[in-house]
PDB file with one MODEL, atoms N, CA, C and O in Angstrom:
MODEL        1
ATOM      1  N   MET A   1      33.732  38.861 162.586  1.00  0.00           N
ATOM      2  CA  MET A   1      32.830  39.515 161.524  1.00  0.00           C
ATOM      3  C   MET A   1      33.611  39.715 160.246  1.00  0.00           C
ATOM      4  O   MET A   1      34.751  40.180 160.248  1.00  0.00           O
ATOM      5  N   SER A   2      33.005  39.371 159.226  1.00  0.00           N
ATOM      6  CA  SER A   2      33.788  39.700 157.917  1.00  0.00           C
ATOM      7  C   SER A   2      32.805  40.582 157.120  1.00  0.00           C
ATOM      8  O   SER A   2      31.604  40.610 157.389  1.00  0.00           O
ATOM      9  N   GLY A   3      33.345  41.272 156.167  1.00  0.00           N
ATOM     10  CA  GLY A   3      32.588  42.087 155.376  1.00  0.00           C
ATOM     11  C   GLY A   3      33.369  43.345 154.887  1.00  0.00           C
ATOM     12  O   GLY A   3      34.447  43.667 155.388  1.00  0.00           O
ATOM     13  N   ARG A   4      32.810  43.985 153.955  1.00  0.00           N
ATOM     14  CA  ARG A   4      33.443  45.236 153.492  1.00  0.00           C
ATOM     15  C   ARG A   4      33.282  46.320 154.494  1.00  0.00           C
ATOM     16  O   ARG A   4      32.382  46.239 155.330  1.00  0.00           O
ATOM     17  N   PRO A   5      34.154  47.398 154.460  1.00  0.00           N
ATOM     18  CA  PRO A   5      34.103  48.472 155.513  1.00  0.00           C
ATOM     19  C   PRO A   5      32.723  49.075 155.607  1.00  0.00           C
ATOM     20  O   PRO A   5      32.261  49.366 156.710  1.00  0.00           O
ATOM     21  N   GLY A   6      32.033  49.279 154.468  1.00  0.00           N
ATOM     22  CA  GLY A   6      30.755  49.822 154.499  1.00  0.00           C
ATOM     23  C   GLY A   6      29.684  49.034 155.206  1.00  0.00           C
ATOM     24  O   GLY A   6      28.768  49.582 155.820  1.00  0.00           O
ATOM     25  N   GLU A   7      29.830  47.722 155.098  1.00  0.00           N
ATOM     26  CA  GLU A   7      28.902  46.783 155.784  1.00  0.00           C
ATOM     27  C   GLU A   7      29.220  46.794 157.307  1.00  0.00           C
ATOM     28  O   GLU A   7      28.324  46.728 158.148  1.00  0.00           O
ATOM     29  N   LEU A   8      30.476  46.876 157.606  1.00  0.00           N
ATOM     30  CA  LEU A   8      30.809  46.971 159.070  1.00  0.00           C
ATOM     31  C   LEU A   8      30.316  48.220 159.690  1.00  0.00           C
ATOM     32  O   LEU A   8      29.829  48.217 160.821  1.00  0.00           O
ATOM     33  N   ARG A   9      30.441  49.362 158.919  1.00  0.00           N
ATOM     34  CA  ARG A   9      29.852  50.628 159.408  1.00  0.00           C
ATOM     35  C   ARG A   9      28.381  50.580 159.611  1.00  0.00           C
ATOM     36  O   ARG A   9      27.881  51.109 160.604  1.00  0.00           O
ATOM     37  N   HIS A  10      27.641  49.951 158.687  1.00  0.00           N
ATOM     38  CA  HIS A  10      26.279  49.789 158.857  1.00  0.00           C
ATOM     39  C   HIS A  10      25.910  48.986 160.078  1.00  0.00           C
ATOM     40  O   HIS A  10      25.003  49.361 160.821  1.00  0.00           O
ATOM     41  N   ARG A  11      26.606  47.878 160.295  1.00  0.00           N
ATOM     42  CA  ARG A  11      26.354  47.053 161.425  1.00  0.00           C
ATOM     43  C   ARG A  11      26.655  47.888 162.751  1.00  0.00           C
ATOM     44  O   ARG A  11      25.895  47.822 163.717  1.00  0.00           O
ATOM     45  N   PHE A  12      27.716  48.617 162.745  1.00  0.00           N
ATOM     46  CA  PHE A  12      28.100  49.404 163.868  1.00  0.00           C
ATOM     47  C   PHE A  12      26.970  50.412 164.199  1.00  0.00           C
ATOM     48  O   PHE A  12      26.522  50.504 165.342  1.00  0.00           O
ATOM     49  N   VAL A  13      26.520  51.171 163.160  1.00  0.00           N
ATOM     50  CA  VAL A  13      25.425  52.133 163.321  1.00  0.00           C
ATOM     51  C   VAL A  13      24.185  51.387 163.901  1.00  0.00           C
ATOM     52  O   VAL A  13      23.548  51.840 164.852  1.00  0.00           O
ATOM     53  N   SER A  14      23.899  50.292 163.315  1.00  0.00           N
ATOM     54  CA  SER A  14      22.687  49.552 163.718  1.00  0.00           C
ATOM     55  C   SER A  14      22.750  49.082 165.201  1.00  0.00           C
ATOM     56  O   SER A  14      21.777  49.229 165.940  1.00  0.00           O
ATOM     57  N   LEU A  15      23.888  48.526 165.614  1.00  0.00           N
ATOM     58  CA  LEU A  15      24.046  48.203 166.974  1.00  0.00           C
ATOM     59  C   LEU A  15      23.960  49.357 167.986  1.00  0.00           C
ATOM     60  O   LEU A  15      23.301  49.241 169.018  1.00  0.00           O
ATOM     61  N   LEU A  16      24.599  50.406 167.690  1.00  0.00           N
ATOM     62  CA  LEU A  16      24.483  51.683 168.498  1.00  0.00           C
ATOM     63  C   LEU A  16      23.069  52.207 168.596  1.00  0.00           C
ATOM     64  O   LEU A  16      22.593  52.572 169.671  1.00  0.00           O
ATOM     65  N   SER A  17      22.382  52.238 167.416  1.00  0.00           N
ATOM     66  CA  SER A  17      21.078  52.732 167.337  1.00  0.00           C
ATOM     67  C   SER A  17      20.186  51.829 168.161  1.00  0.00           C
ATOM     68  O   SER A  17      19.333  52.354 168.877  1.00  0.00           O
ATOM     69  N   ALA A  18      20.313  50.528 168.119  1.00  0.00           N
ATOM     70  CA  ALA A  18      19.403  49.617 168.811  1.00  0.00           C
ATOM     71  C   ALA A  18      19.631  49.773 170.371  1.00  0.00           C
ATOM     72  O   ALA A  18      18.754  49.397 171.149  1.00  0.00           O
ATOM     73  N   ARG A  19      20.763  50.304 170.803  1.00  0.00           N
ATOM     74  CA  ARG A  19      21.001  50.571 172.187  1.00  0.00           C
ATOM     75  C   ARG A  19      20.555  51.959 172.578  1.00  0.00           C
ATOM     76  O   ARG A  19      20.744  52.348 173.731  1.00  0.00           O
ATOM     77  N   GLY A  20      19.973  52.726 171.673  1.00  0.00           N
ATOM     78  CA  GLY A  20      19.488  54.018 172.029  1.00  0.00           C
ATOM     79  C   GLY A  20      20.534  55.137 171.998  1.00  0.00           C
ATOM     80  O   GLY A  20      20.261  56.216 172.524  1.00  0.00           O
ATOM     81  N   VAL A  21      21.703  54.935 171.413  1.00  0.00           N
ATOM     82  CA  VAL A  21      22.707  55.999 171.371  1.00  0.00           C
ATOM     83  C   VAL A  21      22.182  57.156 170.460  1.00  0.00           C
ATOM     84  O   VAL A  21      21.636  56.939 169.378  1.00  0.00           O
ATOM     85  N   LEU A  22      22.383  58.367 170.967  1.00  0.00           N
ATOM     86  CA  LEU A  22      21.919  59.533 170.246  1.00  0.00           C
ATOM     87  C   LEU A  22      22.481  59.579 168.776  1.00  0.00           C
ATOM     88  O   LEU A  22      23.602  59.139 168.522  1.00  0.00           O
ATOM     89  N   LEU A  23      21.723  60.088 167.889  1.00  0.00           N
ATOM     90  CA  LEU A  23      22.128  60.220 166.462  1.00  0.00           C
ATOM     91  C   LEU A  23      23.332  61.107 166.349  1.00  0.00           C
ATOM     92  O   LEU A  23      24.190  60.819 165.514  1.00  0.00           O
ATOM     93  N   GLU A  24      23.466  62.148 167.108  1.00  0.00           N
ATOM     94  CA  GLU A  24      24.689  62.997 167.065  1.00  0.00           C
ATOM     95  C   GLU A  24      25.942  62.280 167.436  1.00  0.00           C
ATOM     96  O   GLU A  24      27.007  62.496 166.858  1.00  0.00           O
ATOM     97  N   VAL A  25      25.794  61.375 168.464  1.00  0.00           N
ATOM     98  CA  VAL A  25      26.965  60.617 168.876  1.00  0.00           C
ATOM     99  C   VAL A  25      27.365  59.591 167.798  1.00  0.00           C
ATOM    100  O   VAL A  25      28.541  59.413 167.481  1.00  0.00           O
ATOM    101  N   ILE A  26      26.337  58.927 167.253  1.00  0.00           N
ATOM    102  CA  ILE A  26      26.570  57.924 166.247  1.00  0.00           C
ATOM    103  C   ILE A  26      27.314  58.572 165.056  1.00  0.00           C
ATOM    104  O   ILE A  26      28.267  58.013 164.515  1.00  0.00           O
ATOM    105  N   SER A  27      26.831  59.786 164.670  1.00  0.00           N
ATOM    106  CA  SER A  27      27.408  60.499 163.508  1.00  0.00           C
ATOM    107  C   SER A  27      28.888  60.753 163.774  1.00  0.00           C
ATOM    108  O   SER A  27      29.730  60.467 162.922  1.00  0.00           O
ATOM    109  N   ARG A  28      29.215  61.297 164.972  1.00  0.00           N
ATOM    110  CA  ARG A  28      30.669  61.590 165.245  1.00  0.00           C
ATOM    111  C   ARG A  28      31.504  60.280 165.271  1.00  0.00           C
ATOM    112  O   ARG A  28      32.651  60.261 164.822  1.00  0.00           O
ATOM    113  N   LEU A  29      30.938  59.248 165.776  1.00  0.00           N
ATOM    114  CA  LEU A  29      31.712  57.947 165.857  1.00  0.00           C
ATOM    115  C   LEU A  29      31.985  57.357 164.485  1.00  0.00           C
ATOM    116  O   LEU A  29      33.008  56.700 164.293  1.00  0.00           O
ATOM    117  N   VAL A  30      31.124  57.568 163.560  1.00  0.00           N
ATOM    118  CA  VAL A  30      31.340  57.068 162.168  1.00  0.00           C
ATOM    119  C   VAL A  30      32.060  58.072 161.283  1.00  0.00           C
ATOM    120  O   VAL A  30      32.344  57.813 160.113  1.00  0.00           O
ATOM    121  N   GLY A  31      32.341  59.200 161.860  1.00  0.00           N
ATOM    122  CA  GLY A  31      33.184  60.155 161.133  1.00  0.00           C
ATOM    123  C   GLY A  31      32.466  61.239 160.330  1.00  0.00           C
ATOM    124  O   GLY A  31      33.086  61.931 159.522  1.00  0.00           O
ATOM    125  N   TYR A  32      31.178  61.384 160.549  1.00  0.00           N
ATOM    126  CA  TYR A  32      30.409  62.458 159.918  1.00  0.00           C
ATOM    127  C   TYR A  32      30.248  63.643 160.776  1.00  0.00           C
ATOM    128  O   TYR A  32      29.926  63.545 161.960  1.00  0.00           O
ATOM    129  N   SER A  33      30.481  64.813 160.157  1.00  0.00           N
ATOM    130  CA  SER A  33      30.377  66.044 160.999  1.00  0.00           C
ATOM    131  C   SER A  33      28.890  66.495 161.250  1.00  0.00           C
ATOM    132  O   SER A  33      28.593  67.264 162.164  1.00  0.00           O
ATOM    133  N   LYS A  34      28.019  65.984 160.412  1.00  0.00           N
ATOM    134  CA  LYS A  34      26.608  66.325 160.592  1.00  0.00           C
ATOM    135  C   LYS A  34      25.746  65.082 160.537  1.00  0.00           C
ATOM    136  O   LYS A  34      26.086  64.081 159.906  1.00  0.00           O
ATOM    137  N   THR A  35      24.568  65.186 161.253  1.00  0.00           N
ATOM    138  CA  THR A  35      23.734  63.970 161.344  1.00  0.00           C
ATOM    139  C   THR A  35      23.005  63.714 159.996  1.00  0.00           C
ATOM    140  O   THR A  35      22.546  62.601 159.740  1.00  0.00           O
ATOM    141  N   ALA A  36      22.909  64.742 159.157  1.00  0.00           N
ATOM    142  CA  ALA A  36      22.130  64.557 157.910  1.00  0.00           C
ATOM    143  C   ALA A  36      22.763  63.379 157.087  1.00  0.00           C
ATOM    144  O   ALA A  36      22.016  62.599 156.496  1.00  0.00           O
ATOM    145  N   VAL A  37      24.064  63.244 157.040  1.00  0.00           N
ATOM    146  CA  VAL A  37      24.746  62.172 156.299  1.00  0.00           C
ATOM    147  C   VAL A  37      24.336  60.855 156.909  1.00  0.00           C
ATOM    148  O   VAL A  37      23.932  59.940 156.192  1.00  0.00           O
ATOM    149  N   THR A  38      24.436  60.739 158.248  1.00  0.00           N
ATOM    150  CA  THR A  38      24.080  59.561 158.916  1.00  0.00           C
ATOM    151  C   THR A  38      22.668  59.160 158.582  1.00  0.00           C
ATOM    152  O   THR A  38      22.396  57.999 158.276  1.00  0.00           O
ATOM    153  N   GLU A  39      21.763  60.129 158.640  1.00  0.00           N
ATOM    154  CA  GLU A  39      20.333  59.848 158.406  1.00  0.00           C
ATOM    155  C   GLU A  39      20.135  59.382 156.994  1.00  0.00           C
ATOM    156  O   GLU A  39      19.323  58.486 156.763  1.00  0.00           O
ATOM    157  N   GLU A  40      20.827  59.938 156.047  1.00  0.00           N
ATOM    158  CA  GLU A  40      20.581  59.613 154.672  1.00  0.00           C
ATOM    159  C   GLU A  40      21.222  58.221 154.349  1.00  0.00           C
ATOM    160  O   GLU A  40      20.565  57.370 153.747  1.00  0.00           O
ATOM    161  N   VAL A  41      22.483  58.001 154.746  1.00  0.00           N
ATOM    162  CA  VAL A  41      23.177  56.793 154.381  1.00  0.00           C
ATOM    163  C   VAL A  41      22.744  55.627 155.227  1.00  0.00           C
ATOM    164  O   VAL A  41      22.713  54.494 154.745  1.00  0.00           O
ATOM    165  N   HIS A  42      22.425  55.858 156.413  1.00  0.00           N
ATOM    166  CA  HIS A  42      22.095  54.710 157.340  1.00  0.00           C
ATOM    167  C   HIS A  42      20.686  54.769 157.868  1.00  0.00           C
ATOM    168  O   HIS A  42      20.430  54.372 159.004  1.00  0.00           O
ATOM    169  N   ARG A  43      19.784  55.250 157.075  1.00  0.00           N
ATOM    170  CA  ARG A  43      18.393  55.472 157.489  1.00  0.00           C
ATOM    171  C   ARG A  43      17.811  54.187 158.090  1.00  0.00           C
ATOM    172  O   ARG A  43      17.204  54.247 159.159  1.00  0.00           O
ATOM    173  N   LYS A  44      17.966  53.101 157.480  1.00  0.00           N
ATOM    174  CA  LYS A  44      17.305  51.810 157.999  1.00  0.00           C
ATOM    175  C   LYS A  44      17.972  51.425 159.319  1.00  0.00           C
ATOM    176  O   LYS A  44      17.305  50.914 160.219  1.00  0.00           O
ATOM    177  N   GLN A  45      19.293  51.665 159.447  1.00  0.00           N
ATOM    178  CA  GLN A  45      19.938  51.227 160.686  1.00  0.00           C
ATOM    179  C   GLN A  45      19.676  52.129 161.851  1.00  0.00           C
ATOM    180  O   GLN A  45      19.843  51.696 162.991  1.00  0.00           O
ATOM    181  N   ILE A  46      19.288  53.320 161.643  1.00  0.00           N
ATOM    182  CA  ILE A  46      19.000  54.201 162.786  1.00  0.00           C
ATOM    183  C   ILE A  46      17.538  54.340 163.159  1.00  0.00           C
ATOM    184  O   ILE A  46      17.140  55.216 163.927  1.00  0.00           O
ATOM    185  N   ARG A  47      16.769  53.457 162.594  1.00  0.00           N
ATOM    186  CA  ARG A  47      15.367  53.465 162.898  1.00  0.00           C
ATOM    187  C   ARG A  47      15.041  53.442 164.385  1.00  0.00           C
ATOM    188  O   ARG A  47      14.186  54.205 164.834  1.00  0.00           O
ATOM    189  N   PRO A  48      15.737  52.539 165.200  1.00  0.00           N
ATOM    190  CA  PRO A  48      15.438  52.557 166.651  1.00  0.00           C
ATOM    191  C   PRO A  48      15.628  53.891 167.296  1.00  0.00           C
ATOM    192  O   PRO A  48      14.907  54.184 168.250  1.00  0.00           O
ATOM    193  N   VAL A  49      16.539  54.731 166.860  1.00  0.00           N
ATOM    194  CA  VAL A  49      16.772  56.030 167.453  1.00  0.00           C
ATOM    195  C   VAL A  49      15.518  56.872 167.201  1.00  0.00           C
ATOM    196  O   VAL A  49      15.012  57.542 168.101  1.00  0.00           O
ATOM    197  N   PHE A  50      15.025  56.822 165.948  1.00  0.00           N
ATOM    198  CA  PHE A  50      13.844  57.572 165.582  1.00  0.00           C
ATOM    199  C   PHE A  50      12.600  57.055 166.348  1.00  0.00           C
ATOM    200  O   PHE A  50      11.791  57.849 166.828  1.00  0.00           O
ATOM    201  N   GLN A  51      12.460  55.718 166.454  1.00  0.00           N
ATOM    202  CA  GLN A  51      11.333  55.155 167.165  1.00  0.00           C
ATOM    203  C   GLN A  51      11.343  55.568 168.669  1.00  0.00           C
ATOM    204  O   GLN A  51      10.279  55.828 169.231  1.00  0.00           O
ATOM    205  N   THR A  52      12.523  55.631 169.318  1.00  0.00           N
ATOM    206  CA  THR A  52      12.571  56.012 170.677  1.00  0.00           C
ATOM    207  C   THR A  52      12.227  57.500 170.776  1.00  0.00           C
ATOM    208  O   THR A  52      11.518  57.871 171.712  1.00  0.00           O
ATOM    209  N   GLY A  53      12.663  58.342 169.912  1.00  0.00           N
ATOM    210  CA  GLY A  53      12.184  59.770 169.884  1.00  0.00           C
ATOM    211  C   GLY A  53      10.707  59.866 169.713  1.00  0.00           C
ATOM    212  O   GLY A  53      10.078  60.695 170.371  1.00  0.00           O
ATOM    213  N   ALA A  54      10.117  59.073 168.873  1.00  0.00           N
ATOM    214  CA  ALA A  54       8.713  59.096 168.565  1.00  0.00           C
ATOM    215  C   ALA A  54       7.889  58.687 169.821  1.00  0.00           C
ATOM    216  O   ALA A  54       6.869  59.312 170.110  1.00  0.00           O
ATOM    217  N   VAL A  55       8.310  57.684 170.534  1.00  0.00           N
ATOM    218  CA  VAL A  55       7.693  57.282 171.760  1.00  0.00           C
ATOM    219  C   VAL A  55       7.685  58.347 172.775  1.00  0.00           C
ATOM    220  O   VAL A  55       6.688  58.554 173.466  1.00  0.00           O
ATOM    221  N   VAL A  56       8.836  59.070 172.890  1.00  0.00           N
ATOM    222  CA  VAL A  56       8.944  60.173 173.856  1.00  0.00           C
ATOM    223  C   VAL A  56       7.984  61.289 173.474  1.00  0.00           C
ATOM    224  O   VAL A  56       7.308  61.854 174.334  1.00  0.00           O
ATOM    225  N   MET A  57       7.924  61.606 172.183  1.00  0.00           N
ATOM    226  CA  MET A  57       7.055  62.678 171.736  1.00  0.00           C
ATOM    227  C   MET A  57       5.629  62.363 171.892  1.00  0.00           C
ATOM    228  O   MET A  57       4.828  63.241 172.214  1.00  0.00           O
ATOM    229  N   ASP A  58       5.240  61.014 171.654  1.00  0.00           N
ATOM    230  CA  ASP A  58       3.922  60.602 171.855  1.00  0.00           C
ATOM    231  C   ASP A  58       3.493  60.799 173.315  1.00  0.00           C
ATOM    232  O   ASP A  58       2.371  61.226 173.585  1.00  0.00           O
ATOM    233  N   GLY A  59       4.395  60.485 174.249  1.00  0.00           N
ATOM    234  CA  GLY A  59       4.163  60.690 175.643  1.00  0.00           C
ATOM    235  C   GLY A  59       3.903  62.161 176.044  1.00  0.00           C
ATOM    236  O   GLY A  59       3.079  62.475 176.903  1.00  0.00           O
ATOM    237  N   ILE A  60       4.661  63.028 175.365  1.00  0.00           N
ATOM    238  CA  ILE A  60       4.493  64.442 175.653  1.00  0.00           C
ATOM    239  C   ILE A  60       3.141  64.956 175.079  1.00  0.00           C
ATOM    240  O   ILE A  60       2.396  65.668 175.752  1.00  0.00           O
ATOM    241  N   PHE A  61       2.878  64.597 173.912  1.00  0.00           N
ATOM    242  CA  PHE A  61       1.606  65.141 173.306  1.00  0.00           C
ATOM    243  C   PHE A  61       0.342  64.371 173.618  1.00  0.00           C
ATOM    244  O   PHE A  61      -0.777  64.797 173.331  1.00  0.00           O
ATOM    245  N   ASP A  62       0.570  63.228 174.214  1.00  0.00           N
ATOM    246  CA  ASP A  62      -0.680  62.424 174.487  1.00  0.00           C
ATOM    247  C   ASP A  62      -1.107  62.674 175.915  1.00  0.00           C
ATOM    248  O   ASP A  62      -1.922  61.928 176.457  1.00  0.00           O
ATOM    249  N   ALA A  63      -0.561  63.729 176.544  1.00  0.00           N
ATOM    250  CA  ALA A  63      -0.937  64.048 177.891  1.00  0.00           C
ATOM    251  C   ALA A  63      -2.409  64.431 178.007  1.00  0.00           C
ATOM    252  O   ALA A  63      -3.000  64.893 177.031  1.00  0.00           O
ATOM    253  N   ASP A  64      -2.994  64.255 179.144  1.00  0.00           N
ATOM    254  CA  ASP A  64      -4.403  64.634 179.340  1.00  0.00           C
ATOM    255  C   ASP A  64      -4.565  66.072 179.188  1.00  0.00           C
ATOM    256  O   ASP A  64      -3.962  66.850 179.927  1.00  0.00           O
ATOM    257  N   PRO A  65      -5.426  66.500 178.176  1.00  0.00           N
ATOM    258  CA  PRO A  65      -5.624  67.934 177.905  1.00  0.00           C
ATOM    259  C   PRO A  65      -6.298  68.633 179.114  1.00  0.00           C
ATOM    260  O   PRO A  65      -6.227  69.857 179.222  1.00  0.00           O
ATOM    261  N   GLN A  66      -6.941  67.885 180.008  1.00  0.00           N
ATOM    262  CA  GLN A  66      -7.643  68.536 181.223  1.00  0.00           C
ATOM    263  C   GLN A  66      -6.631  68.939 182.248  1.00  0.00           C
ATOM    264  O   GLN A  66      -6.926  69.791 183.086  1.00  0.00           O
ATOM    265  N   ARG A  67      -5.446  68.367 182.225  1.00  0.00           N
ATOM    266  CA  ARG A  67      -4.396  68.784 183.237  1.00  0.00           C
ATOM    267  C   ARG A  67      -3.821  70.091 182.766  1.00  0.00           C
ATOM    268  O   ARG A  67      -3.722  70.337 181.564  1.00  0.00           O
ATOM    269  N   PRO A  68      -3.421  70.973 183.750  1.00  0.00           N
ATOM    270  CA  PRO A  68      -2.753  72.218 183.429  1.00  0.00           C
ATOM    271  C   PRO A  68      -1.381  72.049 182.923  1.00  0.00           C
ATOM    272  O   PRO A  68      -0.710  73.035 182.616  1.00  0.00           O
TER     273      PRO A  68
ENDMDL
END
């Protein structure tokens, strides 16, 4: 793999995100103390993490309202 350090970091974030690694873990691995920086800088690369969360939330809120 060749590329500038920033490009390598983006690829790293993208690969971890695609495997479902938690945003907090990705943030620590790339050297950010908070997830906000990871979200802002790598928004496109972490889309799979957000999609996974959205699917889980859909499952929670799409439950049958007739069930207790």
